[in-house]
Backbone as a chain_set.jsonl record, in Angstrom:
{"seq": "MELVKKQKPELLSKITKNLGFAMGIEFREGSLVINSKNQQRLKKGMVFSINVGFSDLPNKDGKKPEEKTYAIFIGDTVLVDE", "coords": {"N": [[-0.077, -6.392, 7.67], [0.385, -8.517, 9.375], [-1.886, -10.066, 8.993], [-1.597, -10.894, 6.319], [0.8, -12.3, 6.606], [-0.067, -14.369, 8.246], [-2.247, -15.596, 6.854], [-1.6, -15.763, 4.09], [1.311, -16.265, 3.553], [3.046, -16.474, 1.368], [2.637, -14.224, -0.111], [3.93, -12.109, 1.067], [6.383, -11.096, 0.045], [5.493, -9.756, -2.129], [3.874, -7.634, -1.51], [3.08, -4.113, -1.288], [5.549, -1.693, -0.264], [4.853, 0.263, 1.548], [1.945, 1.633, 3.246], [0.66, 3.84, 2.329], [0.432, 7.471, 2.433], [0.798, 10.805, 3.796], [-0.996, 13.655, 2.653], [-0.315, 16.893, 1.584], [1.022, 20.141, 1.353], [2.774, 19.344, -0.583], [1.937, 16.766, -2.897], [2.611, 14.192, -2.034], [3.753, 13.706, 1.024], [6.863, 13.127, 1.947], [7.997, 12.68, 4.476], [5.965, 11.604, 5.876], [5.216, 8.999, 5.199], [3.405, 5.985, 5.382], [4.558, 3.461, 7.139], [6.408, 0.814, 8.792], [8.513, 2.124, 10.021], [7.823, 4.741, 10.539], [6.97, 6.97, 13.066], [5.284, 9.077, 13.539], [2.605, 10.998, 14.924], [-0.883, 11.04, 14.271], [-2.929, 13.845, 13.395], [-5.852, 15.826, 13.878], [-7.485, 16.831, 10.943], [-5.527, 16.121, 9.16], [-4.769, 14.644, 5.981], [-4.804, 11.602, 4.284], [-3.561, 9.312, 1.859], [-4.494, 6.149, 1.647], [-3.413, 2.951, 0.949], [-2.952, -0.278, -0.586], [-1.192, -2.893, -2.155], [-0.331, -5.554, -4.455], [2.236, -7.033, -6.334], [3.617, -8.598, -9.291], [2.204, -11.009, -9.403], [1.317, -14.368, -10.207], [-0.256, -15.293, -13.263], [-2.048, -17.818, -14.254], [-3.47, -18.252, -16.576], [-2.302, -16.73, -18.52], [-1.043, -16.218, -21.763], [0.842, -14.87, -23.405], [4.125, -13.504, -22.696], [3.888, -11.015, -21.292], [1.416, -11.313, -20.146], [1.621, -13.15, -18.162], [2.057, -12.369, -15.554], [0.595, -10.21, -13.047], [-0.622, -7.229, -11.379], [-2.199, -5.836, -8.476], [-3.92, -3.133, -7.012], [-5.24, -1.088, -4.519], [-6.853, 1.757, -3.19], [-7.653, 4.648, -1.114], [-8.726, 7.931, -0.145], [-8.444, 9.513, 2.955], [-9.662, 11.49, 5.694], [-8.462, 12.661, 8.739], [-10.46, 12.928, 11.458], [-10.783, 13.094, 14.175]], "CA": [[1.003, -7.299, 7.39], [0.213, -9.738, 10.169], [-2.928, -10.868, 8.35], [-0.975, -11.522, 5.147], [1.777, -13.267, 7.12], [-0.787, -15.509, 8.814], [-3.131, -16.29, 5.918], [-0.988, -15.964, 2.769], [2.714, -15.86, 3.711], [3.726, -16.411, 0.071], [2.427, -12.892, -0.683], [4.704, -11.089, 1.793], [7.405, -10.484, -0.814], [4.826, -9.082, -3.238], [3.059, -6.533, -1.005], [3.713, -2.799, -1.382], [6.48, -1.423, 0.84], [4.193, 1.124, 2.536], [0.477, 1.582, 3.178], [0.139, 5.141, 1.952], [1.198, 8.661, 2.774], [0.035, 12.021, 4.078], [-1.068, 14.609, 1.552], [-0.24, 18.245, 2.132], [1.452, 21.115, 0.352], [3.206, 18.422, -1.637], [0.965, 15.674, -3.013], [3.077, 13.083, -1.195], [4.68, 14.182, 2.052], [7.841, 12.064, 2.128], [8.267, 12.4, 5.893], [4.776, 10.993, 6.468], [4.873, 7.735, 4.542], [2.903, 5.033, 6.379], [5.301, 2.199, 7.16], [6.776, 0.398, 10.152], [9.54, 3.019, 10.566], [7.263, 6.057, 10.839], [6.403, 7.067, 14.417], [4.53, 10.324, 13.63], [1.218, 10.903, 15.408], [-1.886, 11.667, 13.416], [-3.614, 14.993, 13.982], [-7.112, 16.191, 13.236], [-7.327, 17.638, 9.741], [-4.564, 15.528, 8.229], [-5.355, 13.865, 4.892], [-3.924, 10.507, 3.892], [-3.872, 8.348, 0.814], [-4.287, 4.825, 2.233], [-3.461, 1.998, -0.151], [-2.213, -1.535, -0.484], [-1.131, -3.558, -3.446], [0.524, -6.718, -4.651], [2.753, -7.048, -7.702], [4.293, -9.812, -9.751], [1.372, -12.176, -9.093], [1.254, -15.246, -11.382], [-1.521, -15.474, -13.97], [-1.966, -19.151, -14.872], [-4.12, -18.24, -17.883], [-1.561, -15.868, -19.442], [-0.424, -16.892, -22.912], [2.013, -14.081, -23.785], [4.965, -13.194, -21.52], [3.356, -9.878, -20.529], [0.172, -11.727, -19.495], [1.909, -14.197, -17.174], [2.009, -11.783, -14.21], [-0.259, -9.038, -12.919], [-0.564, -6.52, -10.097], [-3.479, -5.296, -8.013], [-3.664, -2.007, -6.117], [-6.48, -0.434, -4.108], [-6.572, 2.849, -2.263], [-8.693, 5.634, -0.849], [-8.272, 9.122, 0.565], [-9.163, 9.651, 4.222], [-9.434, 12.679, 6.506], [-8.464, 12.392, 10.179], [-11.511, 13.81, 11.961], [-10.77, 13.154, 15.638]], "C": [[0.834, -8.616, 8.146], [-0.832, -10.653, 9.545], [-2.363, -11.601, 7.134], [-0.005, -12.607, 5.598], [1.085, -14.539, 7.608], [-1.542, -16.308, 7.746], [-2.505, -16.617, 4.567], [0.485, -15.559, 2.804], [3.483, -15.762, 2.392], [3.566, -15.042, -0.598], [3.263, -11.8, -0.01], [5.724, -10.379, 0.911], [6.793, -9.662, -1.943], [3.997, -7.866, -2.812], [3.818, -5.206, -1.137], [4.522, -2.508, -0.122], [5.901, -0.478, 1.891], [2.689, 1.055, 2.319], [-0.135, 2.94, 2.884], [1.017, 6.267, 2.44], [0.258, 9.809, 3.096], [0.078, 12.916, 2.848], [-1.09, 16.001, 2.161], [0.09, 19.239, 1.046], [1.988, 20.364, -0.859], [2.162, 17.311, -1.704], [1.326, 14.539, -2.072], [4.119, 13.622, -0.23], [5.633, 13.043, 2.414], [8.116, 11.708, 3.579], [7.09, 11.712, 6.572], [4.281, 9.789, 5.671], [4.459, 6.747, 5.629], [3.645, 3.707, 6.212], [5.738, 1.913, 8.593], [7.804, 1.32, 10.8], [8.981, 4.36, 11.025], [6.572, 6.056, 12.203], [5.596, 8.356, 14.616], [3.116, 10.062, 14.149], [0.289, 11.618, 14.433], [-2.531, 12.819, 14.159], [-4.882, 15.274, 13.189], [-6.823, 17.113, 12.054], [-6.313, 17.09, 8.743], [-5.306, 14.678, 7.194], [-4.329, 12.825, 4.448], [-4.463, 9.779, 2.673], [-3.502, 6.992, 1.405], [-4.413, 3.807, 1.105], [-2.637, 0.756, 0.15], [-2.237, -2.193, -1.861], [-0.202, -4.75, -3.422], [0.985, -6.693, -6.103], [3.404, -8.388, -8.008], [3.529, -11.082, -9.373], [1.255, -13.055, -10.339], [-0.164, -15.352, -11.949], [-1.425, -16.784, -14.755], [-2.542, -19.172, -16.285], [-3.375, -17.4, -18.914], [-0.866, -16.66, -20.534], [0.885, -16.196, -23.312], [2.825, -13.765, -22.532], [4.404, -12.06, -20.654], [2.041, -10.196, -19.813], [0.402, -12.721, -18.354], [1.963, -13.684, -15.737], [1.085, -10.573, -14.227], [-0.054, -8.413, -11.545], [-1.966, -6.04, -9.757], [-3.183, -4.244, -6.951], [-5.003, -1.357, -5.79], [-6.141, 0.654, -3.098], [-7.76, 3.778, -2.104], [-8.056, 6.814, -0.126], [-9.112, 9.274, 1.822], [-8.731, 10.929, 4.935], [-9.486, 12.276, 7.966], [-9.406, 13.412, 10.806], [-11.521, 13.91, 13.481], [-9.359, 13.118, 16.154]], "O": [[1.108, -9.691, 7.612], [-0.683, -11.874, 9.565], [-2.623, -12.789, 6.945], [0.011, -13.703, 5.039], [1.586, -15.645, 7.408], [-1.488, -17.537, 7.73], [-2.839, -17.634, 3.96], [0.866, -14.595, 2.141], [4.473, -15.036, 2.312], [4.283, -14.734, -1.55], [3.288, -10.668, -0.493], [5.902, -9.167, 1.033], [7.51, -8.946, -2.642], [3.475, -7.146, -3.663], [5.048, -5.182, -1.102], [4.214, -3.018, 0.955], [6.406, -0.423, 3.012], [2.219, 0.489, 1.333], [-1.313, 3.167, 3.159], [2.174, 6.069, 2.81], [-0.916, 9.796, 2.726], [1.058, 12.932, 2.103], [-1.799, 16.254, 3.135], [-0.479, 19.198, -0.045], [1.692, 20.705, -2.004], [1.568, 16.954, -0.686], [0.461, 13.986, -1.392], [5.236, 13.954, -0.629], [5.247, 12.105, 3.111], [8.434, 10.559, 3.885], [7.202, 11.282, 7.72], [3.078, 9.593, 5.498], [5.094, 6.681, 6.682], [3.394, 2.944, 5.28], [5.458, 2.698, 9.499], [7.953, 1.3, 12.022], [9.615, 5.046, 11.827], [5.691, 5.234, 12.458], [5.258, 8.694, 15.751], [2.512, 9.032, 13.848], [0.629, 12.651, 13.857], [-2.67, 12.79, 15.382], [-4.967, 14.996, 11.993], [-6.027, 18.047, 12.153], [-6.251, 17.552, 7.603], [-6.335, 14.073, 7.493], [-3.15, 13.128, 4.264], [-5.674, 9.652, 2.491], [-2.325, 6.717, 1.639], [-5.412, 3.8, 0.385], [-1.759, 0.75, 1.013], [-3.196, -2.053, -2.619], [0.597, -4.932, -2.504], [0.207, -6.366, -6.999], [3.696, -9.188, -7.119], [4.135, -12.107, -9.06], [1.106, -12.522, -11.439], [-1.138, -15.484, -11.207], [-0.786, -16.835, -15.805], [-2.153, -20.006, -17.103], [-3.781, -17.36, -20.075], [-0.186, -17.649, -20.264], [1.904, -16.852, -23.529], [2.282, -13.757, -21.428], [4.443, -12.137, -19.426], [1.602, -9.424, -18.961], [-0.544, -13.088, -17.656], [1.919, -14.478, -14.798], [0.824, -9.987, -15.277], [0.595, -8.986, -10.671], [-2.809, -5.862, -10.636], [-2.313, -4.43, -6.101], [-5.807, -1.103, -6.686], [-5.254, 0.489, -2.261], [-8.736, 3.708, -2.851], [-6.969, 6.693, 0.438], [-10.338, 9.179, 1.773], [-7.595, 11.386, 4.799], [-10.437, 11.624, 8.398], [-9.181, 14.618, 10.701], [-12.228, 14.76, 14.022], [-9.143, 13.16, 17.365]]}, "num_chains": 1, "name": "protein.A"}
């Protein structure tokens, strides 16, 4: 967030509200969402879906209403090993 705030502050309102979540018995463990409010410690063997995205970005080349905005999202699955 600090990088976005420093380099592209206009994107702050468009960034995803969290940076991922822990995966467990449930695909998405609601108590282990990665955001500024979560104070849980990571433990060896935990699996996380780490992701970031931006939505409602303007597309200057869009002709039709549905082409005038776009979103981008990237993520990966990681295992805590230490």
